[in-house]
C-alpha positions in Angstrom: 7.0 71.2 -31.6 10.1 72.7 -31.6 13.7 70.8 -30.6 14.3 71.6 -27.0 17.9 72.2 -27.5 19.2 73.2 -24.3 19.2 69.2 -23.6 22.3 67.6 -25.2 22.4 64.2 -26.9 23.9 62.2 -23.6 21.5 64.4 -21.5 18.2 63.6 -23.6 19.1 59.6 -23.2 19.8 59.7 -19.5 16.3 61.3 -18.8 15.0 58.7 -21.3 16.9 55.8 -19.4 15.4 56.9 -16.0 11.9 56.9 -17.2 12.4 53.4 -18.7 13.5 52.3 -15.3 11.2 54.3 -13.1 8.2 53.5 -14.7 8.9 49.9 -16.5 8.3 51.0 -20.1 7.3 54.4 -21.8 5.7 55.4 -25.3 7.1 57.1 -27.4 4.6 60.0 -27.8 5.2 60.3 -24.1 8.9 61.2 -24.2 7.8 63.8 -27.1 6.0 66.0 -25.0 8.1 65.4 -21.6 11.2 66.1 -23.6 9.9 68.5 -26.0 11.6 66.8 -29.0 10.2 65.3 -32.5 9.0 62.0 -32.5 12.8 61.5 -35.0 15.0 62.6 -32.3 13.1 60.1 -29.5 13.7 57.2 -31.6 17.4 57.8 -32.4 17.8 58.4 -28.8 15.8 54.6 -28.2 18.0 53.2 -31.1 21.1 54.5 -29.5 20.2 53.4 -26.0 19.2 49.8 -27.3 22.5 49.5 -28.9 24.3 50.1 -25.7 22.3 47.5 -24.0 20.5 49.3 -21.8 16.6 49.0 -22.6 15.1 46.6 -25.1 12.9 48.8 -28.1 9.1 47.3 -28.1 6.0 48.4 -30.6 5.5 52.3 -30.1 8.1 52.8 -26.9 10.7 51.3 -24.9 11.1 48.5 -22.0 13.9 48.0 -19.6 16.4 45.2 -20.0 16.4 42.8 -17.5 19.9 41.2 -16.3 20.0 38.6 -14.2 21.8 39.9 -11.5 25.4 37.5 -12.4 25.8 39.5 -15.3 29.1 41.1 -15.2 29.5 43.2 -18.3 33.0 43.5 -19.7 35.4 46.8 -19.3 35.0 47.8 -22.8 30.8 47.3 -23.0 31.3 49.5 -19.9 33.1 52.3 -20.9 31.2 53.6 -23.5 28.3 54.2 -21.0 27.6 57.7 -19.3 30.8 59.6 -20.2 29.8 62.8 -19.1 29.0 61.5 -15.7 32.2 59.9 -14.7 34.0 62.8 -16.1 32.0 65.2 -13.9 32.0 62.4 -10.9 35.7 61.6 -11.7 36.3 65.9 -11.0 34.4 65.9 -8.0 35.9 63.2 -6.3 40.1 64.0 -7.4 39.1 67.2 -5.0 38.7 64.9 -2.2 42.4 63.7 -2.4 44.9 65.0 -0.3 48.8 65.1 -1.7 50.8 62.2 0.0 48.2 60.6 1.0 47.8 56.3 0.9 44.7 56.1 -1.2 43.1 52.9 -3.0 41.1 52.7 -6.2 38.9 49.7 -6.9 38.4 48.7 -10.1 35.6 50.1 -12.6 35.2 52.6 -15.5 34.5 55.5 -13.0 37.5 54.7 -10.8 39.5 54.6 -14.3 38.6 58.0 -14.9 39.8 59.3 -11.5 43.1 58.0 -12.5 43.4 60.0 -15.2 42.3 63.1 -12.4 44.9 61.9 -10.4 48.3 61.4 -12.1 49.7 65.2 -11.2 48.9 65.3 -7.4 52.2 64.8 -6.0 53.7 62.0 -3.6 50.2 59.7 -3.6 50.9 55.9 -2.6 48.2 54.0 -5.1 46.9 50.8 -3.7 44.5 49.5 -6.1 43.1 46.0 -8.1 42.7 47.5 -11.5 45.0 47.0 -14.3 43.4 49.6 -16.0 44.1 52.1 -13.3 47.6 50.9 -12.6 48.3 51.3 -16.3 47.3 54.8 -16.1 49.4 56.4 -14.0 52.5 53.7 -15.7 51.9 55.7 -19.4 51.9 59.0 -17.2 55.0 58.2 -15.5 56.7 57.0 -19.4 55.2 60.0 -20.8 56.2 62.7 -18.8 59.6 60.8 -18.0 61.2 60.7 -13.9 59.6 63.3 -12.1 59.6 64.4 -8.2 56.7 63.9 -6.5 55.3 60.9 -8.9 52.6 58.2 -7.7 54.1 55.4 -6.0 51.6 52.8 -7.1 50.7 49.1 -5.8 48.9 46.8 -8.1 47.8 43.6 -6.0 48.0 39.9 -7.7 44.6 37.7 -8.5 42.9 36.4 -11.1 41.6 38.9 -13.8 37.9 39.4 -13.8 35.8 40.9 -17.4 36.1 44.5 -15.7 39.7 43.8 -15.6 40.1 43.9 -11.7 42.4 41.7 -10.0 40.4 39.2 -7.3 40.6 36.3 -5.6 42.7 34.8 -2.6 46.3 36.7 -3.9 44.5 40.3 -3.8 42.9 39.6 -0.9 45.8 38.8 1.2 47.5 41.5 -0.1 45.3 44.3 0.5 44.5 43.0 4.4 48.0 43.7 5.2 47.8 47.4 3.8 46.1 50.8 5.6 44.9 53.7 3.2 43.3 56.8 4.3 40.3 56.7 1.5 39.3 54.1 -0.9 37.5 55.3 -4.1 35.1 52.4 -4.9 33.1 51.8 -7.8 30.2 49.0 -7.6 27.9 47.1 -9.9 25.4 48.5 -7.8 24.0 50.4 -5.1 20.6 50.1 -3.3 18.9 50.7 0.6 18.0 47.2 1.0 21.0 45.2 -0.7 24.0 48.2 0.2 26.9 47.8 -2.3 26.8 44.6 -4.9 28.5 43.2 -7.5 27.8 39.9 -9.7 30.9 38.2 -9.3 31.7 36.7 -6.1 35.1 36.7 -5.8 35.2 40.5 -6.5 33.1 41.0 -3.8 35.3 39.6 -1.4 37.9 41.6 -2.7 36.2 44.9 -2.3 35.1 43.8 1.2 38.7 43.3 2.1 39.2 46.9 0.3 35.9 48.6 2.5 38.0 46.9 5.6 41.7 48.2 5.2 40.1 52.0 4.6 39.9 54.9 7.0 37.3 56.9 4.7 35.1 54.9 1.5 33.8 56.6 -0.8 31.8 55.7 -3.5 31.7 56.8 -6.7 29.1 55.7 -8.9 26.8 57.3 -11.8 23.0 57.5 -11.4 22.5 54.3 -13.2 24.1 52.7 -10.4 21.3 53.6 -7.8 18.2 50.5 -7.3 20.4 47.9 -9.1 21.3 45.0 -7.4 24.3 42.4 -8.2 24.5 38.4 -6.7 26.5 39.5 -3.5 26.6 42.4 -1.3 29.5 43.3 0.5 28.7 46.6 2.1 26.2 48.1 3.7 25.2 52.4 2.9 26.6 52.4 6.7 30.0 52.0 5.5 30.0 54.7 3.0 31.9 58.2 4.5 30.4 59.7 0.8 28.9 59.4 -2.6 29.7 60.9 -5.5 27.1 60.3 -8.2 26.1 62.8 -11.4 23.6 65.1 -11.7 20.8 62.8 -13.7 20.2 61.2 -9.9 16.9 61.7 -9.3 15.6 64.1 -6.0 13.9 61.4 -4.5 17.1 59.3 -4.4 19.0 62.1 -3.6 16.7 62.2 -0.5 16.7 58.4 0.2 20.8 58.4 -0.1 21.0 61.4 2.3 19.3 59.7 5.2 21.8 56.7 5.0 24.9 58.4 3.8 27.2 60.7 5.8 27.6 63.1 2.6 26.3 63.1 -0.8 28.3 64.8 -3.7 26.5 65.5 -7.1 29.0 66.2 -9.8 28.0 68.7 -12.4 24.9 70.5 -10.5 24.8 73.9 -10.1 27.2 74.5 -7.3 27.7 70.9 -7.3 26.0 69.9 -4.3 27.3 68.9 -1.2 
């Protein structure tokens, strides 16, 4: 069987992970037929996904990793996952930002990618509870020197989480006193039943305050977040104006989401669906 050269390794692994999660497990020979690649290629992909901790290899195939709803991976652990998807999402989300607006960026690796896309947008006011996001703007200004139109960054105080977000009463109080045009929100999980959720109770409350202070809410989440439910829900899908996701999101999920949200943007798809 000839190798399918049209799929990059990352795309192939995203398809494998979707299949494992959707069906609750797959066999190597099923994947070779579906993807048109060799057993050796599939086994290498499974090894790579197992090292990332997103599935578990078993004899002849793989099954999903069942995580506790309270499990919260650190920033570094998450930053290596779905890199292409996050970059696609970040570029698409950046197009929603108008110069001179006041925006908020929550913690997370996708909002971190988005921050890199926004450093040259003039006259932004950026509110964030993410140490990593704030550092992106700080480093950009330090590297390029003082320049007209550089972003004004407001970093909330608070207690630091494993994902380098600042949460708790100090962050909540600071956010409650502010009002911003658009919130770009990274999430641990998103589903019709649970809405937006996180495994961290304090982060759920801080995210709740962010949503309340925003005129518009844009969720930035790759396809692996769909169907994931964390310990605490902090917003219903009806409170979200736009979801920016990637082309790995299955067609049935797109249909379901479109019925719930005002707008769905699929980044990286031909023509970027809207």
